[in-house]
N, C-alpha and C positions, 0 to 999 in steps of 0.2 A: 415397192418392196421387191427385192428379187425372192422368187420362189423357188429356189434349188433347195435340195435335202438340207443341205448344211444350215441355211439361213433358216429352215422350217426347225432344224433341231434347236438352234440357238433362240428361237423364239419359243420353242415348248418347255425348254428349260429356265426361261427369264432371262439368259443373258444378253438378249437382244434389247430388250426394253427396259430391264431393270425393274423394280418395285416389289412390294410385298407378294403382290396377288397380279394377275393380268387385269388390265383396265376396266375392262367389262364389269368385273365383280365390284360391287357397291355404287354401279352407276346403273348397267342394266339388269343385272341379275345378282340375287343373294349369293353367300356362299355355297348354298346348298342347290343351287341352280333355279330356283325359283324368279319368275321374271319379275322385274320391278317397274314401276311407273318410268317413263323414258321419253316425255311428249317431244314432238317434231314433225319436221316434213322432209319430203326427199323426191328426188326425180328418180322413176325407176321403171324397167320393164318388167313386167310380173311373167312368171312362168305358168302358161295355161296348164290349168289342171287336168285337163281332157287330153292333154299332150302325151305322145310317147317320151318326149323330152321329161316332163314330169315325173313320169312313171319311173324313168331310168334312173333319175335324180335321187326319187324316194327310195330305189331298192339300194342305192350306194349308200345312202343315210343310215339305212337299216343296217347294212353290212358294218358301218361306223360303230353305230350305236350300240352294236354286239360284241364290240370289241373288250379286250381285258381292261382297259382304264375308261369305260364309258362314264362311269360316276364322276369323271374329271372333266366332263364335258356339260354343257346343257345343249341339247339338241332341239332346233326350232322345228316348230309344226309345219309341214311340208305346205299347207295352205299359205305359208308367207314367203314362199321361194320367189326370188326375185334377183335382177341384176342391176344394180346401182349405176346411173349414168352420171348423174349429178348431185352431190349431197347437200342436202338444204341446211336447215336449222335446229338445234335442239334447245331445250328449255336450260340445260346446264352450260352452256358455252356461250356466252353473250358480249363477245368483245371480238374485235378485229385479230386474225381473218376469218374467223368462224361466222361471223355475224355480217350481215350487211350492211354496207358502210353509209347507206343512205336512209337507214331506219333506227329509231332510238333502241338503245340496248334494253329498255325495259318494256318494248311493246310484247305483248302476249304474242304466243306463237301463232294463234288463231289469226290475228292481224297481219303477221308476216304472210301467212299462207294466203290471205286475201290479196296481200300486193303483190306476191308473187303470180296469182291468178292473173292479175292486171297487166304487169309487166312482160309476161310469157304470151300474152294474146296474140296472135298471128306468128308467131314463131313457126318455123317450118321444119320441124325436127322430124328424122326419118323414121320409116316404118320398114317392117320386114328385114330386119338387120341380122344378116347370117354371122354368125360366131362358132369358134371351134372352142373346144375344150382342152386344155393345156395339162393339166395335173391337178392332183387335190393337194392343198398345202396344209401339213401339218394335221390331218385326219379331220379338217372342220371347213375348208373353204377350197370350192372348185374355182381355179384359176382359168378365165378365158379370155379370148381376144378376138378380133374381127377375122372371119375365115378366110380373108384375104386382106391384102394391103388397102385397096379401096373399102372395104367394109370397116376396117380399122379406122382410117381416115374419116369415115361418115360418123362414127362413134365420138371421135375426137373434136370435129366440127361441132358436134351437138353440145359437146361439154363446154365448148368455147361460146357458144351462143347462150347457154345458160348461164354461164360466169359474168357475161357481159350484161345479162339481162336482170340477173339477182343482185350484183353488187358482191358476191361473195369470192373472194380472192385468195384460196388457199396456197401455202407454199409448194404442195405435193401435186399441185395442177398437172406437171407435164410426165410424174412418175408415178400417179394413179394407176393402180392393175385392175382393171374388171374383174369381177369374182361374183359367186353365188354362194352365199352364206348358208351353211348347213347346222352350223352350230357355235358354240364359244368356249373358249378354254376356262376353267374354273380355278385351276391351280397350276404352279409351275411343277413339271414333272423331273425325274430326276433323268440323268443320262440314258439309263438302261432302260426305262418305261418310256422315254422318247425314241429310242430305236425300235421298240415294239410297236408303238403307235405308226412310227413312219412306214414301217413294213407292209402293216394293215393297209395304210394311205397308198402306198405306191401297187399293192396288190388290187385294192379296190378302183383305184383311179384307171389302172388299165383295162378292166372288166367294162368300165363306165365309157372309156374312149373307144371301147371297140363294139360296143354298143351304140354309141351316139358321139360319132366323131364330131358333127355338127348339129346345131339346131337354128331356129328362127324364132328372132323377138318380134313380136307384131308391132308394138307402140310404145313410146314413151308416156309415162302417166306421172303428173303431179299428185303425190299422196299424204296424208299426215299419218301420224301413228301415236298411239299413248304407250306403247312398249314394243319390243320387238317381235312379238307375235303377229302382228296384224297390220297391214298397210293399205288405208282406206283410199279408193279414189277421188280426187276433186276434178282434174281433167286430164282427158287424154289428148294426145296431140297426134 
């Protein structure tokens, strides 16, 4: 997905994706922002909670959550901050291309996690990856990329390795944009509301990037989750 302001406005107003509400509502969050059960697994890089990067991201999130339409978002606990390298499975999406080709569609998520732990054993995934912060999309998601072409390549090779190991072949593989989610949109905004959110988003993004132009991700981790508020490590690579 393009991360420019025009695209962000189209997303915030519902023009980009359509539907009565943003897709996370009714799956990951209730309409009032209360988190819902949404079990699954994923391959992520946690943001070290003792790091300068985590403090900067937390401060940026706080400024966004103090905005005029903060009740239109459900902001995540900072302890959950991470960058997804490769999406695993969720309990609600049990058919191709979201589900592994080699596993039955009725397998418990826990069994899929166990299988992933086996098939990824021995993968040489990158460590100490340097990323740069590009912008904040729509007031809720920090867009990032490899700090250099080489670092971006390392991330893309890691994704390719995990795709082949897990058997999950999603159509957005080549276009997937790396990001750090700070929250989720709960309702579509009208155009004037969206402009105000984007003004704040741009302001916060500039301050964040000035403070934290790059950061280092230590390692890729296979995690399980029961909802979007916590990601429990299973294996660190």
